[in-house]
Backbone as CSV, one residue per row, in Angstrom:
resi,resn,N_x,N_y,N_z,CA_x,CA_y,CA_z,C_x,C_y,C_z
1,LEU,24.175,8.342,-69.872,24.500,9.597,-68.994,23.413,10.376,-68.691
2,ILE,22.414,10.543,-69.607,21.662,11.507,-69.203,20.406,10.493,-68.128
3,GLU,20.064,9.332,-68.583,19.301,8.808,-67.185,20.075,8.883,-65.894
4,LEU,21.334,8.418,-66.017,22.296,8.063,-64.913,21.947,9.438,-63.983
5,MET,22.062,11.059,-64.792,21.979,11.522,-64.043,20.040,11.864,-63.930
6,GLY,19.430,11.232,-63.883,17.746,11.514,-63.199,17.392,12.437,-64.893
7,GLY,17.592,12.086,-66.196,17.123,12.752,-66.952,16.380,12.025,-68.199
8,SER,15.867,12.351,-68.871,15.515,11.619,-70.274,15.676,12.277,-71.342
9,ILE,15.790,11.255,-72.102,16.135,12.152,-73.798,15.047,11.132,-74.521
10,THR,14.809,12.519,-75.717,13.880,11.877,-76.662,14.493,12.130,-77.833
11,VAL,14.181,11.286,-79.236,14.696,11.757,-80.409,13.077,12.119,-81.482
12,VAL,13.387,12.900,-82.479,12.420,12.417,-83.149,13.074,13.247,-84.995
13,SER,13.043,12.189,-85.894,14.216,11.964,-86.797,12.633,12.025,-87.816
14,ARG,13.525,12.474,-88.684,12.482,12.564,-90.453,13.175,12.322,-91.563
15,LEU,13.745,11.596,-92.494,14.283,11.156,-93.351,14.556,12.570,-94.900
16,GLY,15.659,12.594,-94.757,15.589,13.995,-95.783,15.736,15.222,-95.214
17,VAL,15.553,15.016,-93.835,15.345,16.846,-92.930,16.008,16.372,-91.755
18,GLY,16.056,15.455,-90.943,16.988,15.902,-89.632,16.745,15.219,-88.609
19,SER,18.017,15.049,-87.484,16.810,14.694,-86.238,16.932,15.898,-85.170
20,GLU,16.109,15.635,-83.923,15.834,16.324,-83.180,15.464,15.641,-81.822
21,PHE,16.619,16.347,-80.921,17.043,15.275,-79.737,16.627,16.346,-78.434
22,THR,15.762,15.694,-77.731,15.282,16.784,-76.346,15.812,15.808,-75.457
23,VAL,16.757,16.914,-74.418,17.418,16.443,-72.830,16.872,17.626,-72.234
24,SER,16.249,16.520,-71.386,15.616,16.962,-70.179,16.241,16.335,-68.517
25,LEU,17.205,17.500,-67.738,17.999,17.232,-66.789,17.659,17.835,-65.956
26,PRO,16.940,17.392,-64.397,16.757,17.701,-62.845,17.595,18.230,-62.743
27,LEU,18.696,19.378,-62.867,19.328,20.324,-62.743,19.534,22.091,-61.560
28,LEU,19.736,22.399,-61.129,19.359,23.449,-60.097,19.752,24.195,-60.657
29,PRO,18.692,25.345,-60.368,18.318,26.449,-61.290,20.149,27.455,-61.402
30,ALA,19.671,28.210,-61.862,21.600,29.074,-62.069,21.416,30.083,-60.876
31,SER,20.708,29.764,-60.131,20.528,31.242,-58.702,20.621,30.096,-57.656
32,ALA,21.015,28.622,-57.857,21.340,27.542,-56.556,23.255,26.783,-57.676
33,PRO,24.172,27.461,-57.931,24.970,26.252,-58.145,25.649,25.522,-56.769
34,PRO,26.341,25.197,-56.984,26.783,24.232,-56.037,27.192,25.345,-55.372
35,ARG,28.043,25.337,-53.807,28.384,26.140,-53.138,30.073,25.973,-52.881
36,ARG,30.494,26.916,-52.259,31.748,27.265,-51.786,31.312,26.177,-50.269
37,ALA,32.464,25.567,-49.519,31.956,24.876,-48.579,32.277,25.598,-46.988
38,PRO,31.355,25.530,-46.118,32.212,26.707,-44.929,33.646,26.132,-44.741
39,ALA,33.859,27.241,-43.767,34.789,26.885,-43.280,36.041,25.766,-43.064
40,THR,35.285,25.875,-42.642,36.185,23.933,-42.121,36.491,23.371,-43.703
41,PRO,36.352,22.568,-44.406,37.084,21.957,-46.105,37.723,23.227,-46.721
42,PRO,38.857,23.032,-47.228,40.086,24.058,-47.292,39.533,24.736,-48.756
43,ARG,40.283,25.404,-49.038,39.621,26.439,-50.633,39.542,25.759,-51.251
44,GLY,38.792,26.190,-52.397,38.176,25.131,-53.498,37.837,23.842,-53.063
45,LEU,37.463,23.900,-52.384,37.040,22.458,-52.113,35.045,22.834,-52.223
46,LEU,34.304,22.465,-52.791,32.955,22.014,-53.364,31.803,21.612,-52.466
47,ALA,31.475,22.066,-51.513,30.394,21.365,-51.142,28.917,21.246,-51.786
48,VAL,28.472,19.860,-51.785,26.981,20.185,-52.429,25.731,18.718,-52.125
49,GLY,25.236,19.884,-51.292,24.315,19.445,-50.252,24.340,18.658,-49.096
50,SER,25.278,19.101,-48.402,25.514,18.762,-47.486,24.875,19.059,-46.206
51,THR,23.919,18.674,-45.498,22.978,18.931,-44.470,23.664,18.275,-43.520
52,ALA,23.143,18.389,-41.722,23.945,17.803,-40.899,22.851,16.582,-40.772
53,GLY,22.785,15.019,-39.909,21.768,15.247,-40.098,21.286,13.557,-41.068
54,GLN,22.003,13.897,-42.330,21.255,12.953,-43.419,22.352,11.962,-43.292
55,GLY,22.511,10.926,-44.631,23.664,9.883,-44.733,24.638,9.936,-44.129
56,PRO,25.594,9.038,-45.154,27.017,9.296,-45.063,27.830,10.804,-45.670
57,ARG,28.818,10.924,-45.109,29.217,12.328,-46.137,30.402,11.900,-46.601
58,VAL,30.548,12.093,-47.572,30.959,11.264,-48.973,32.221,12.593,-49.954
59,LEU,33.226,12.010,-50.186,34.076,12.681,-50.709,34.405,12.208,-52.371
60,VAL,33.462,13.146,-53.050,34.345,12.495,-54.534,35.839,13.465,-55.462
61,ALA,36.522,12.698,-55.796,37.872,13.424,-56.346,37.568,13.667,-57.527
62,GLU,37.268,14.006,-58.075,36.795,14.001,-59.451,37.352,15.340,-60.062
63,ASP,38.043,14.992,-61.754,38.467,16.366,-62.205,37.335,16.774,-63.174
64,ASN,36.638,15.650,-63.630,35.872,15.676,-65.077,34.351,16.405,-64.433
65,LEU,33.743,17.003,-65.211,32.861,17.931,-64.507,31.406,17.397,-64.561
66,VAL,31.423,16.425,-65.940,30.489,15.609,-65.974,30.050,14.185,-65.330
67,ASN,31.671,13.638,-65.058,31.459,12.824,-64.095,31.281,13.241,-62.550
68,GLN,31.320,13.851,-62.332,31.343,14.791,-60.828,29.676,15.082,-60.799
69,MET,29.279,15.026,-61.808,27.921,15.649,-62.067,26.697,14.282,-61.771
70,VAL,27.189,13.562,-62.577,27.044,12.104,-62.487,26.743,11.558,-60.825
71,ALA,28.083,11.510,-60.183,28.280,11.013,-59.065,27.263,11.220,-58.237
72,VAL,27.706,13.046,-57.838,26.758,13.922,-56.655,25.346,13.413,-57.076
73,ALA,24.235,13.213,-58.486,23.423,13.055,-58.230,22.898,11.088,-58.431
74,MET,23.573,10.517,-57.905,23.355,8.929,-57.678,23.730,9.525,-56.169
75,LEU,24.696,9.944,-55.418,24.923,9.947,-54.596,23.733,10.328,-53.502
76,ARG,23.309,11.995,-53.892,22.195,12.135,-53.429,21.555,11.745,-53.257
77,ARG,20.657,10.936,-54.584,19.798,9.642,-54.632,19.552,8.701,-53.174
78,LEU,21.158,8.589,-52.829,21.456,7.655,-51.984,21.227,8.218,-50.387
79,ASN,20.885,8.942,-50.000,21.509,10.420,-48.826,22.062,10.779,-48.878
80,CYS,23.141,10.861,-49.236,24.429,11.095,-49.261,24.663,12.791,-49.335
81,ARG,25.363,12.971,-48.451,26.040,14.598,-48.257,27.630,14.587,-48.878
82,VAL,27.329,15.136,-49.918,28.568,15.526,-51.081,29.570,16.600,-50.849
83,ASP,31.107,16.324,-50.785,31.844,17.106,-51.428,32.642,16.840,-52.449
84,VAL,33.129,17.874,-53.555,33.731,17.569,-54.289,35.289,18.236,-54.364
85,ALA,35.917,17.176,-54.646,37.571,17.874,-54.765,38.045,17.580,-56.584
86,LEU,38.261,18.665,-56.657,38.622,18.754,-58.489,40.180,18.191,-58.337
87,ASN,40.517,17.630,-58.038,41.961,17.248,-57.600,42.508,16.815,-56.860
88,GLY,43.416,16.051,-56.988,44.337,14.958,-55.748,44.461,15.946,-54.705
89,SER,45.856,16.837,-55.255,45.972,17.798,-54.175,43.979,18.187,-53.315
90,GLU,43.642,18.655,-53.330,42.456,19.256,-52.589,41.665,18.203,-51.883
91,ALA,41.680,16.569,-52.891,41.327,15.975,-51.845,42.192,15.594,-50.578
92,VAL,43.329,15.641,-50.979,44.486,15.834,-49.479,43.810,16.077,-48.247
93,ALA,43.719,17.580,-49.156,43.791,18.973,-48.383,42.395,18.420,-47.378
94,ALA,41.512,18.225,-48.206,39.813,18.038,-47.446,39.856,16.995,-46.503
95,CYS,40.470,15.531,-47.309,40.542,14.442,-45.904,41.627,14.851,-44.985
96,ALA,41.890,15.877,-44.498,42.981,16.486,-43.799,41.867,17.515,-43.269
97,ALA,40.993,17.679,-43.514,39.993,18.730,-42.904,38.276,17.696,-42.083
98,VAL,38.646,17.358,-42.415,36.906,16.564,-42.734,37.259,14.796,-42.509
99,ASP,36.285,15.049,-41.305,36.322,12.984,-41.299,34.972,12.522,-42.833
100,TYR,35.546,12.001,-43.367,34.489,11.496,-44.467,34.067,9.678,-44.230
101,ASP,32.896,9.353,-44.379,33.037,7.905,-44.396,32.865,7.385,-45.371
102,LEU,33.914,8.062,-46.503,34.168,7.118,-48.044,34.177,8.730,-48.397
103,VAL,35.844,8.069,-49.395,36.076,9.108,-50.386,35.971,8.106,-51.698
104,LEU,35.314,8.334,-52.607,35.609,8.288,-53.989,36.439,8.928,-54.988
105,MET,37.757,8.176,-55.324,39.242,9.063,-55.831,39.348,8.222,-57.401
106,ASP,39.542,9.440,-58.038,39.670,9.895,-59.399,40.470,8.791,-59.406
107,CYS,41.318,7.950,-60.177,42.602,8.156,-60.309,43.570,8.483,-61.360
108,GLN,43.146,9.576,-62.155,43.773,10.261,-63.474,43.420,11.756,-63.279
109,MET,44.138,12.170,-62.311,43.593,13.598,-61.869,44.894,14.637,-62.528
110,PRO,44.904,16.089,-62.363,45.445,16.797,-62.262,46.470,16.902,-60.928
111,GLU,48.098,17.718,-61.126,48.256,18.043,-60.603,49.256,16.500,-59.543
112,VAL,47.609,15.949,-58.549,48.425,14.831,-57.930,47.069,13.983,-58.079
113,ASP,47.511,12.360,-58.721,46.945,12.088,-59.663,46.223,11.126,-57.909
114,GLY,45.419,10.220,-57.964,44.421,9.594,-57.052,45.669,8.562,-56.213
115,PHE,46.392,8.079,-57.413,47.356,7.207,-56.607,47.887,7.794,-55.222
116,GLN,49.120,8.847,-56.098,49.513,9.752,-55.265,48.778,10.186,-53.747
117,ALA,47.214,10.842,-53.973,46.856,11.198,-52.998,46.810,10.473,-52.238
118,THR,46.610,8.904,-52.501,45.736,8.081,-51.688,47.061,7.743,-50.560
119,ARG,47.953,7.783,-51.421,49.722,7.458,-50.493,49.501,8.705,-49.136
120,LEU,49.403,9.994,-50.064,49.603,10.832,-48.884,48.718,11.201,-47.856
121,ILE,47.322,10.465,-48.010,46.227,10.963,-47.102,46.635,9.805,-46.350
122,ARG,46.947,8.886,-46.802,47.251,7.201,-45.854,48.182,7.498,-44.758
123,ASP,49.522,8.507,-45.200,50.542,8.867,-44.719,49.996,10.033,-43.306
124,ALA,49.372,10.886,-43.784,49.240,11.817,-43.234,47.940,11.041,-41.929
125,GLN,46.874,10.007,-42.280,46.636,9.782,-40.892,47.156,8.499,-39.961
126,SER,48.658,8.236,-41.045,49.542,7.408,-39.669,50.040,7.782,-38.922
127,HIS,50.432,9.344,-39.019,51.285,10.418,-38.289,49.908,11.057,-37.371
128,LYS,49.129,10.592,-37.130,47.823,11.120,-35.980,47.997,10.334,-35.173
129,PRO,47.495,10.926,-33.692,48.011,9.971,-32.427,46.960,9.047,-32.747
130,PRO,47.072,8.127,-32.015,45.638,6.757,-32.155,45.273,7.025,-31.930
131,ALA,44.442,7.952,-31.229,42.752,8.032,-30.917,42.402,8.681,-31.955
132,GLN,43.038,9.447,-32.668,42.439,10.252,-33.786,42.949,9.748,-35.277
133,GLN,43.178,8.230,-35.561,43.469,7.637,-36.350,42.166,6.893,-37.677
134,ARG,41.448,7.481,-37.550,40.380,7.240,-38.404,40.679,6.850,-39.747
135,ARG,40.392,5.783,-40.538,40.468,5.609,-41.410,39.549,5.470,-42.569
136,ALA,39.031,6.212,-43.182,38.343,6.251,-44.083,38.468,5.416,-45.658
137,PRO,37.574,4.613,-45.862,37.841,4.154,-46.901,38.310,4.995,-48.310
138,ILE,38.737,4.454,-48.665,38.933,4.982,-50.571,38.845,4.086,-51.234
139,VAL,38.015,4.266,-52.453,37.508,3.325,-53.258,38.418,4.092,-54.401
140,ALA,38.420,3.521,-55.631,38.756,3.503,-57.113,37.783,4.110,-57.702
141,LEU,37.566,5.251,-58.429,36.769,5.139,-58.973,37.586,5.729,-60.977
142,THR,36.995,4.600,-61.035,38.300,4.961,-62.147,37.733,3.958,-63.935
143,ALA,38.467,4.868,-65.194,37.789,3.898,-66.497,38.797,2.851,-66.701
144,ASN,39.841,2.908,-65.749,40.860,1.644,-66.211,40.109,0.531,-65.521
145,ALA,39.712,-0.755,-66.242,39.291,-2.196,-65.964,39.970,-2.868,-66.880
146,MET,41.227,-3.391,-66.358,42.344,-4.180,-67.025,42.547,-4.707,-65.820
147,ASP,42.852,-5.606,-65.749,43.221,-6.410,-65.222,44.297,-6.035,-63.517
148,GLY,45.141,-5.786,-63.863,45.867,-5.284,-63.000,46.082,-4.327,-62.369
149,ASP,44.941,-3.171,-62.990,44.594,-2.173,-62.157,44.216,-1.679,-60.590
150,ARG,43.400,-3.233,-60.881,42.201,-3.405,-59.218,43.541,-3.199,-58.384
151,SER,44.961,-4.597,-58.252,45.956,-4.798,-57.491,46.808,-2.960,-57.238
152,ALA,46.470,-2.633,-58.618,47.186,-1.342,-58.232,46.974,-0.010,-57.265
153,CYS,45.655,-0.301,-57.267,44.398,1.278,-56.009,44.416,0.121,-54.976
154,LEU,45.116,-1.064,-54.712,44.519,-1.470,-53.513,46.386,-1.542,-53.135
155,ALA,47.676,-1.623,-54.055,48.877,-1.750,-53.308,49.157,0.190,-53.185
156,ALA,48.700,1.213,-53.554,48.438,2.722,-53.400,47.450,2.576,-51.944
157,GLY,46.736,1.924,-51.551,46.230,2.155,-50.023,44.481,2.043,-50.350
158,MET,44.161,1.919,-50.892,42.580,2.263,-51.355,42.262,0.858,-50.623
159,ASP,41.435,0.600,-50.564,40.541,0.049,-50.189,39.570,-0.774,-51.131
160,ASP,39.064,-0.596,-51.772,38.057,-0.982,-53.044,38.430,-0.520,-54.227
161,TYR,37.375,-0.709,-55.778,37.376,-0.670,-56.684,36.536,0.004,-57.480
162,LEU,36.062,0.468,-57.782,34.449,0.520,-58.695,35.336,1.414,-60.156
163,ALA,34.852,-0.038,-61.464,35.134,0.757,-62.237,34.188,2.117,-63.288
164,LYS,34.659,2.799,-63.999,32.919,3.761,-64.628,33.019,2.668,-65.887
165,PRO,31.987,3.315,-66.393,30.891,3.938,-65.714,29.923,3.079,-64.711
166,VAL,29.805,3.961,-63.690,29.315,3.550,-62.279,27.347,3.589,-62.430
167,THR,27.416,2.200,-62.102,25.782,2.261,-61.964,25.088,3.231,-60.274
168,SER,23.926,3.135,-60.394,23.318,3.894,-58.836,23.598,2.367,-58.139
169,ASP,22.819,1.615,-58.668,23.197,0.063,-57.948,24.503,-0.272,-57.160
170,ALA,25.488,0.064,-58.669,26.704,-0.655,-58.360,27.138,0.138,-56.751
171,LEU,26.878,1.438,-56.643,27.186,3.025,-55.777,26.360,2.217,-54.609
172,ALA,25.105,2.024,-54.436,24.109,1.572,-53.494,24.883,0.699,-52.593
173,VAL,25.600,-0.963,-53.555,26.407,-1.835,-52.488,27.422,-1.367,-52.680
174,LEU,28.307,-0.590,-53.018,29.566,-0.286,-52.211,29.183,0.894,-51.068
175,LEU,28.155,1.492,-51.044,27.533,2.378,-49.636,27.424,1.431,-48.364
176,GLY,26.690,0.541,-48.947,26.418,-0.713,-48.303,27.300,-1.687,-47.423
177,ARG,28.978,-1.252,-48.233,29.571,-2.243,-47.873,30.801,-1.220,-47.126
178,TRP,30.970,-0.051,-47.294,31.763,0.624,-46.648,31.528,1.586,-45.345
179,THR,30.150,1.859,-45.186,29.547,3.243,-44.441,28.406,2.143,-43.793
180,ALA,28.441,2.361,-42.466,27.347,2.190,-41.183,26.132,2.400,-41.891
């Protein structure tokens, strides 16, 4: 997990004395945490490194802070502009306000889970005038890796499925598949 976040870990262990672990992570200083997004996205949505003219704009809908940090770090290295929704309700509101190039949707979130959020996003998209019906790809980001999980995600309106833990290589392939 530390290496996925671009960091390193070392250990020094002495028999009968104990072990010392050292973790180094390239995190933002306390004076520069993720900021609230500009007025366009809904309240509660975190904008992380969004700058005009860079790569695809990606929404990460994930309630777990560590998973958010890992996904954001990997996406930033892939030159993406990233917004974070903390639950399914925020993801639905964000997709109504912003045209994302890709949505990474955790399936198990509070308030509204990823399945219901996807259904609500797809329903809202279908009610727009034909000229505005842009269908952003939604990819399940889930720890569920059983046989029926992929089909459940697709049945809910998701376009693809990526099992956790996600690697940078798998995420790069996914971006290439779903974004221009």
